[in-house]
N, C-alpha and C positions, 0 to 999 in steps of 0.2 A: 504494500500500500504506500502511496506517495502522500506526504503531508506538506502542504504549502502554507506559508504565512500570508498575511493580507497583501504585503508588497509583492510577493511572488505570484499570487493569484491575479493581482492587477496587471503585472507584466505579462502573464500568460494570456490574459484577455486582450491586451494590446497586440501581442503577436498574432493571436487568432484573427483579430480585426484586420491587421495588415495583410495577413495571408488571404483573407476573404477579398480584400481589395485587389490583390494581384490576380486571384481567380476571376473576379468580375472583369478586370481589364483584359485578361487573356480571352475570355469569352467574347467580349466586345471586338477585340482584334480579329478573332476568327470570323465573326459576322461580316466585318468590313472586308476582309480578304475574300470571303465567299461572294460578297456583293460586287466588289470592284474588279475581280480578276476571274478569268475563265480558263479552263483547261485542267489537264491531269496534274500538273505541278501545283496549281493552286489548291486542288482537292487534297493533295498530299500535305501541303503546308497547313491547311485547315485541320486535317486529322492530327498532325503533329502538335499543333497548338492545343487542340482539345485534349490530347493525351497528356500533355504537360499539366493542363488545368485539372484533369482527373487525378494526377499524382499529387498535386497540391491539395485537392479535396481530401484525398486519403490521409495526407499528413495532418490536415486540420481535424479530421475525424479522430485521429489518434490523440491529438491535443485535447479534443473534447472529452476523451475518456478520463482525463485528469479532471475530475469533477469538483465542484465547490464543496461537496459533501466530504471530500477527502482533505479539506483544508483545515489548518489549525485555526481556531477562533481567537 
C-alpha cells in the first residue's frame, strides 16, 4: 500500500492534470492531421499519435490507482 501526505497527493493531482492535458492535445492533433492531410502516411501518423495518447491514458490510469483513500491524513 502506498501512503501519501497532503503535499504528495496535491503533486500527484497536478501531474495527472498535466498528463490529461497532453492526452487532450494529442487527440486534438490527431483530428487536425486527419482533417488536413490525406493518404496512407497521414493515416499512419494519426494511428501513431492515438497510440501514444493511449499509452499516456494507461499511465494516468495507473496514477489513478494511487487513490486518496491511501493517503495519510
